[in-house]
C-alpha positions in Angstrom: -0.1 -0.4 0.3 1.7 3.2 -1.1 1.7 6.5 1.3 -0.9 8.2 -1.2 -3.5 5.5 -1.0 -3.1 5.2 3.0 -3.4 9.1 3.2 -6.5 9.0 1.1 -8.2 6.4 3.0 -7.2 7.9 6.2 -9.1 11.4 4.9 -12.0 9.2 4.0 -12.4 7.4 7.1 -12.0 10.6 9.2 -14.6 12.4 6.7 -17.2 9.8 7.8 -16.3 9.8 11.6 -16.9 13.8 11.7 -20.3 13.5 9.8 -21.5 10.4 11.8 -20.7 12.8 15.0 -23.0 15.3 13.1 -25.5 13.7 12.8 -25.8 12.0 15.9 -29.3 12.0 17.3 -29.4 13.4 20.9 -31.2 12.5 23.9 -33.2 15.2 23.5 -34.5 13.7 20.3 -34.7 9.9 21.7 -37.1 11.8 24.6 -39.1 13.8 22.3 -39.8 10.4 20.2 -40.3 8.3 23.1 -43.0 10.5 24.3 -44.6 10.8 20.8 -44.9 7.1 20.4 -46.8 7.3 24.2 -49.3 10.1 23.2 -49.8 7.6 20.0 -50.6 5.0 21.6 -52.3 5.5 24.5 -54.7 8.4 23.4 -56.9 6.1 21.2 -56.8 3.2 24.3 -57.7 5.8 26.8 -60.4 7.4 24.4 -62.3 3.8 23.9 -62.4 3.2 27.9 -63.6 6.5 28.5 -66.6 6.0 25.4 -67.0 2.2 26.3 -68.0 3.2 29.9 -70.0 6.2 28.8 -72.1 3.5 26.6 -72.3 1.2 29.2 -73.5 3.6 31.4 -76.3 4.8 29.1 -77.3 1.5 29.1 -79.9 -0.7 31.7 -78.1 -3.0 34.1 -74.4 -3.4 35.1 -72.2 -4.1 31.9 -68.7 -4.2 30.4 -69.2 -5.3 26.8 -68.5 -1.7 25.1 -65.5 -0.9 27.8 -63.6 -3.9 26.8 -64.3 -4.3 23.3 -63.3 -0.3 22.9 -60.6 -0.7 24.9 -59.0 -3.5 22.9 -60.3 -1.5 19.9 -58.3 1.3 21.4 -55.2 -1.1 21.6 -55.2 -2.1 17.8 -55.4 1.4 16.7 -52.6 2.1 19.1 -50.1 -0.6 17.9 -51.0 0.4 14.4 -50.0 4.2 15.2 -46.8 3.1 16.8 -45.9 0.5 14.2 -46.5 3.2 11.3 -44.9 6.3 13.6 -41.5 4.1 13.7 -41.8 2.9 10.2 -42.2 6.2 8.8 -39.8 8.1 11.1 -37.2 6.0 12.3 
């Protein structure tokens, strides 16, 4: 290996290292990302629980059919939101 080729390889590698350090994500970016994921997951879940509970109160007698079904629906929608968000932005 010649000295010029060796110098060229060193320059290329050092340039790659500088670019990687410049483009590195900070802890703030990761915190915002996890916060967004939690909101995307919990909002449909809690909305389904609230709406299901309200619908169960409207019917006569004690029942939890709407609550359980809408919690499961909110869980599915929340998982879909998280998977879609991660695929799009990560």
